[in-house]
C-alpha positions in Angstrom: 0.2 4.4 -42.2 0.7 6.8 -39.2 -2.4 7.1 -36.9 -0.3 9.7 -34.6 -2.6 13.1 -34.6 -0.5 15.4 -32.6 3.4 15.9 -31.6 3.3 15.8 -27.9 0.2 14.9 -25.7 0.6 12.9 -22.4 -1.6 15.4 -20.1 -4.2 13.0 -19.8 -2.4 10.2 -18.7 -3.4 9.6 -14.7 -1.3 12.1 -12.7 2.0 10.5 -11.6 5.6 11.2 -11.3 5.8 9.4 -14.5 3.3 11.6 -16.6 5.0 14.6 -15.3 8.4 13.7 -16.7 7.1 11.8 -19.8 9.2 12.1 -22.9 7.1 13.8 -25.8 4.6 11.3 -27.3 1.8 12.1 -29.9 -2.1 10.8 -29.4 -2.9 8.0 -31.8 -6.5 7.8 -33.4 -9.1 5.1 -32.5 -9.7 2.7 -34.9 -12.8 3.6 -37.4 -13.8 0.7 -39.9 -12.5 -2.6 -40.8 -8.7 -2.9 -41.2 -6.9 -6.5 -42.0 -3.3 -7.2 -40.8 -1.2 -10.8 -40.0 -1.5 -9.7 -36.6 -3.6 -8.0 -34.1 -2.3 -7.3 -30.7 -5.0 -6.3 -27.9 -3.3 -4.1 -25.0 -0.6 -1.4 -25.5 1.5 -2.1 -22.5 5.2 -3.8 -22.1 4.0 -6.9 -23.5 1.8 -5.9 -26.5 4.6 -3.5 -27.4 6.9 -5.8 -27.4 5.4 -8.7 -29.5 3.8 -5.8 -32.0 7.6 -4.6 -32.5 9.0 -8.0 -32.4 6.2 -9.1 -35.0 6.8 -6.2 -37.5 10.6 -6.6 -37.5 9.9 -10.3 -38.4 8.1 -9.2 -41.9 4.6 -9.2 -40.4 1.8 -6.5 -40.6 0.4 -5.6 -37.2 -2.1 -3.5 -35.7 -2.4 -2.7 -32.0 -5.1 -1.9 -30.2 -5.3 -0.1 -26.8 -8.3 0.5 -24.6 -7.2 3.8 -23.4 -3.5 5.4 -24.0 -0.4 3.6 -24.6 1.1 2.3 -21.4 -2.1 3.5 -19.3 -2.0 0.8 -16.8 0.7 -1.4 -14.7 3.2 -0.6 -17.6 3.1 3.1 -16.9 2.7 3.4 -13.4 4.8 0.5 -11.7 8.0 1.2 -9.6 10.0 0.7 -12.2 12.1 -2.0 -10.5 14.2 -4.1 -13.1 14.3 -7.5 -10.8 16.1 -10.3 -12.8 14.4 -14.0 -12.9 10.7 -14.8 -12.1 8.6 -14.2 -8.6 9.6 -17.8 -7.5 13.4 -17.9 -6.4 15.6 -20.3 -8.7 15.5 -22.7 -5.4 11.8 -23.0 -5.8 11.7 -23.7 -9.6 14.2 -26.5 -9.2 12.5 -28.0 -6.1 9.3 -27.9 -7.8 10.1 -28.9 -11.6 13.6 -30.7 -11.2 17.0 -29.7 -12.3 16.7 -30.2 -16.2 13.3 -28.1 -16.4 14.1 -25.9 -13.6 17.6 -24.7 -15.0 15.8 -23.7 -18.4 13.4 -21.8 -16.5 15.9 -20.0 -14.7 18.1 -19.3 -17.4 14.8 -18.0 -19.5 13.9 -15.8 -16.4 17.4 -14.4 -16.6 17.2 -13.9 -20.6 14.6 -11.2 -19.7 17.2 -8.8 -18.4 19.2 -8.7 -22.0 15.8 -8.3 -23.6 14.9 -5.0 -22.1 18.6 -3.8 -22.2 18.9 -4.7 -26.1 15.6 -2.8 -27.0 16.6 0.3 -24.7 20.0 0.2 -26.7 18.7 -0.4 -30.2 16.0 2.2 -30.2 18.1 4.7 -28.1 15.3 4.8 -25.6 15.8 7.7 -23.1 14.1 6.1 -19.8 16.8 6.8 -17.1 18.2 3.4 -16.9 20.2 2.6 -13.7 22.3 -0.6 -13.1 21.8 -2.4 -9.8 18.9 -4.5 -7.5 19.3 -5.5 -4.1 17.0 -7.8 -2.6 17.0 -6.7 1.2 16.6 -9.6 3.8 13.6 -8.7 6.0 14.3 -11.6 8.3 17.5 -13.5 9.3 15.9 -16.6 8.1 15.7 -14.7 4.9 19.5 -14.1 4.3 20.0 -18.1 4.9 17.6 -18.4 1.8 19.4 -15.8 -0.1 22.9 -17.8 0.4 21.2 -21.0 -1.2 19.7 -18.8 -4.1 23.2 -17.2 -5.2 24.5 -20.6 -4.5 22.5 -22.0 -6.8 22.6 -19.4 -9.2 26.4 -20.0 -9.6 26.3 -23.7 -9.7 23.3 -24.2 -11.9 23.6 -21.5 -14.5 27.0 -19.6 -13.8 25.2 -16.6 -13.0 28.0 -14.2 -11.4 26.0 -11.1 -11.2 24.5 -11.7 -8.1 26.3 -12.1 -4.6 25.3 -12.5 -0.9 25.4 -9.0 1.3 26.1 -9.7 4.9 24.4 -7.4 7.3 27.8 -5.7 8.0 27.6 -4.3 4.5 23.9 -3.2 4.1 24.9 0.1 4.6 26.9 0.2 1.4 23.7 -0.3 -0.5 21.1 1.5 1.7 20.7 3.5 5.0 18.4 1.3 7.0 18.6 -0.6 9.8 15.6 -2.8 8.8 17.6 -5.5 6.8 19.7 -8.5 7.8 21.6 -8.9 4.6 20.4 -9.7 1.3 21.4 -10.1 -2.4 22.8 -7.6 -5.1 22.4 -8.3 -8.7 24.8 -6.1 -10.9 22.6 -6.9 -13.9 19.3 -5.5 -12.2 18.2 -2.2 -11.9 15.8 0.5 -12.3 14.0 2.4 -15.1 11.1 5.1 -15.8 8.6 2.6 -17.1 6.3 4.9 -18.9 9.5 6.6 -20.7 10.5 3.2 -21.7 6.9 1.9 -22.8 6.5 5.2 -25.1 10.1 4.7 -26.5 8.9 0.7 -27.4 5.8 2.4 -29.1 7.7 4.7 -31.3 10.0 2.1 -32.3 7.0 -0.1 -33.1 5.2 2.5 -35.3 8.6 3.0 -36.6 8.8 -0.3 -37.8 5.3 -0.3 -39.4 3.0 -1.0 -36.6 -0.3 0.9 -36.7 -1.5 1.7 -33.5 -5.1 2.7 -32.3 -5.8 4.5 -28.8 -9.1 4.8 -27.2 -10.1 1.6 -28.9 -11.2 -1.1 -26.6 -11.8 -4.5 -27.9 -15.3 -5.9 -27.0 -15.0 -9.4 -28.5 -12.1 -11.5 -29.7 -12.7 -14.6 -31.8 -9.7 -16.8 -32.0 -10.7 -18.9 -35.3 -9.2 -18.7 -38.7 -9.3 -15.8 -39.1 -9.1 -13.9 -35.9 -11.3 -11.1 -35.3 -11.4 -8.3 -33.1 -14.4 -6.3 -32.8 -14.0 -2.7 -31.2 -16.9 0.3 -30.8 -16.1 1.7 -34.1 -14.2 -1.1 -36.3 -13.1 -4.6 -36.6 -9.5 -5.8 -37.0 -9.3 -9.3 -39.1 -6.0 -11.2 -38.8 -4.4 -14.5 -39.3 -3.2 -14.3 -35.5 -4.0 -12.7 -32.3 -2.0 -11.8 -29.3 -3.8 -10.8 -26.1 -1.4 -8.9 -23.9 -4.2 -7.5 -21.4 -2.8 -8.7 -18.1 -5.7 -7.8 -15.5 -8.3 -7.0 -18.0 -8.1 -9.9 -20.0 -11.4 -11.4 -18.5 -13.2 -8.2 -20.4 -12.1 -9.7 -23.6 -11.7 -13.2 -23.0 -14.5 -14.5 -20.5 -12.7 -17.9 -20.2 -9.7 -16.3 -18.5 -11.7 -14.4 -15.7 -10.5 -17.0 -12.9 -6.9 -16.7 -14.0 -5.8 -13.3 -12.2 -6.8 -11.0 -9.3 -5.5 -7.5 -9.5 -3.7 -6.3 -6.7 -3.6 -2.5 -6.4 0.3 -0.8 -5.2 0.3 2.6 -4.5 3.9 4.7 -5.0 4.9 8.2 -4.2 7.7 10.4 -4.9 9.2 12.5 -2.4 10.4 16.2 -2.8 13.6 16.5 -4.8 16.4 15.7 -2.6 20.1 16.9 -2.4 22.6 14.9 -4.2 24.2 14.3 -0.9 21.0 13.6 0.8 19.9 10.8 -2.0 23.1 9.3 -1.8 23.2 8.9 1.8 20.0 7.2 1.8 20.9 4.7 -1.2 24.5 5.0 -1.6 24.5 2.3 -4.5 21.7 3.6 -6.5 20.3 0.5 -7.0 16.6 -0.5 -6.9 15.7 -2.0 -3.5 12.9 -4.6 -2.7 12.3 -6.4 0.3 12.1 -10.1 1.0 8.5 -10.1 2.6 5.2 -11.5 0.9 3.8 -7.7 1.2 7.0 -5.8 0.8 7.9 -2.2 0.3 10.2 -1.2 -2.7 11.9 2.0 -3.5 14.6 3.5 -5.6 16.2 7.2 -6.2 15.0 8.7 -9.5 17.0 10.8 -12.0 16.1 13.9 -10.3 16.9 12.4 -6.9 13.7 12.1 -5.5 12.9 8.8 -3.3 10.4 7.1 -5.6 8.6 4.4 -2.5 5.9 1.8 -3.1 4.5 0.1 0.3 1.3 -1.5 1.3 -1.4 -2.9 -1.0 -5.1 -3.0 -1.3 -7.3 -5.3 -2.6 -10.3 -3.2 -3.4 -10.3 -0.8 -6.4 -11.3 2.1 -4.0 -7.9 4.2 -3.6 -7.0 5.6 0.2 -8.5 8.9 0.9 -4.9 9.9 0.9 -2.0 7.9 -1.0 0.6 9.9 0.6 -0.9 9.1 4.2 -1.1 5.5 2.9 2.5 5.2 1.9 4.3 7.6 4.5 4.3 5.1 7.4 5.9 2.4 5.2 8.5 5.1 4.1 9.4 6.0 7.8 9.5 2.8 8.8 12.4 2.1 6.6 13.8 5.5 6.6 13.2 7.1 10.3 15.5 9.6 9.2 12.9 10.9 6.5 10.3 11.6 9.2 7.8 14.2 7.7 9.4 14.4 4.3 7.4 16.3 2.0 5.6 14.2 -0.9 5.0 15.8 -4.2 3.2 13.0 -5.9 1.2 9.9 -5.3 -0.5 7.1 -7.5 -1.7 3.7 -7.6 -2.1 0.9 -10.4 -3.3 -2.8 -10.4 -1.0 -5.5 -11.1 -2.0 -9.0 -12.2 -1.2 -11.7 -9.8 -1.8 -15.4 -10.4 -2.6 -17.9 -8.1 0.7 -19.4 -7.6 2.7 -16.2 -8.5 4.1 -17.8 -12.0 3.4 -16.1 -15.1 0.7 -17.6 -17.5 1.5 -18.1 -21.1 -0.7 -20.3 -23.6 -2.8 -20.7 -26.8 -6.6 -20.2 -27.5 -7.0 -21.2 -31.1 -5.0 -19.0 -33.6 -4.4 -16.5 -30.3 -1.6 -16.1 -27.9 -1.5 -14.7 -24.4 1.0 -13.9 -22.1 0.4 -12.2 -18.6 0.1 -12.4 -14.7 3.9 -11.4 -14.2 2.9 -10.6 -10.1 5.3 -8.1 -9.8 8.2 -8.8 -12.0 6.6 -7.4 -15.1 9.1 -4.9 -15.8 11.7 -7.4 -17.4 9.6 -10.4 -18.1 7.4 -8.8 -20.4 9.6 -7.8 -23.0 10.9 -11.2 -23.2 7.3 -12.3 -23.2 6.5 -10.3 -26.4 9.6 -11.8 -27.9 8.6 -15.4 -27.2 5.1 -15.0 -28.6 6.2 -13.9 -31.8 9.0 -16.6 -31.9 6.1 -19.1 -31.5 3.9 -17.3 -34.0 6.6 -18.1 -36.5 6.9 -21.4 -35.7 9.7 -21.9 -33.2 8.0 -22.5 -30.0 10.3 -24.3 -27.7 11.0 -21.2 -25.3 7.2 -20.3 -25.3 6.0 -23.8 -24.7 8.5 -23.9 -21.9 6.6 -21.0 -20.3 3.3 -22.6 -21.3 3.8 -25.7 -19.8 4.0 -23.7 -16.2 0.9 -24.5 -14.1 -1.9 -22.3 -14.4 -4.4 -22.9 -11.7 -7.5 -20.4 -11.4 -8.7 -18.6 -8.5 -11.2 -20.6 -6.5 -14.9 -19.7 -6.1 -17.3 -18.3 -8.2 -17.8 -14.6 -9.0 -19.4 -13.4 -6.0 -16.8 -15.7 -3.7 -13.5 -15.7 -5.7 -12.4 -11.8 -4.6 -13.4 -12.5 -0.9 -11.3 -15.8 -0.6 -8.4 -14.0 -2.3 -8.4 -11.2 0.3 -8.2 -13.7 3.0 -5.5 -15.5 1.6 -3.5 -12.1 1.2 -4.5 -10.9 4.7 -2.8 -14.6 6.1 0.2 -14.0 4.2 0.4 -10.3 5.8 -0.1 -11.8 9.2 2.6 -14.0 8.5 5.1 -11.3 7.7 4.2 -9.2 10.8 4.6 -12.5 12.6 
């Protein structure tokens, strides 16, 4: 059953470079009435799409409900950076969880790269995939951390794709004097995230997933059966999958303390000439800094600089996104002072208190969320792990579910102010 009602319509997506360059994608009707399925997925971002597609491939009947449009939120607005691993470095995972469990977590995080690349290849998703990620050391001491990280990756899991970049070699990767070296990972990279999500959605529908857009979940019961109530319908299923990330609290009240939304702002400059673009980033890698409040950037397929910088902890956007991000561009690339900016947009990512992703179960429902800036890769793997657990092979899912999941302190009135104070403290540490 197809719910697609037109051939191509992304005109109502939030204005962004991604929406302006999106592949054709049909609008899907809202749910009306009652439907039954083996699995109901709530959320049409990377995690929900990956889970829905994986479940359909495993032979389950699947219904996916999305409150707005497919990849409306972070999945369609992020920087497109494919950063292998988790927000925690391998050294931190081993120090915290021991060598045995730490090794398994490191291996699992690195497997996320293959999950994304395999989906792109299998479904021929046109999403401007490019290879290589450069983790830029913003301080001399951060390069020491990089050396330890690369050495551990080599020794612990035999991961040879990562190598240390000394300060003298930074110009091979990026034309900026802001860095003291870094780590280059050949299996990292970047892509057009909205087009990747739309490709997953097309593959899911081709596999039999029934997709309903403009269908917010008003309530979700996690018993037997799972029931998802929407404004004009209800879905009854054997299993549920919560893939809402920052919006999970609106569906499941018990999870409101689990994450905070952090709004990142991105811009895309005018089109650069081929020589001008390669002079900025000779490696054509995605680049992210080692600071807590970081800049991240890359070249697009049509040779724009796509740059994310600064964070806001309130939902109100700046008066001018271009003016908000521009100082960060000019700090990294003084040669771009006054560069024309053609697009500016923002989006909220789900950040957990300890920056580790959160996996778990509530009754007959599963959830995965809180990737804290590493969601381009981890989300596809997360959807696959949820379906593994749903089918009864839960070893990898349970490993992720065993990670600590502390909630943010404070009640509804104090939680956000306390979080902002903490973030401001870390931002001050960056500057000092």
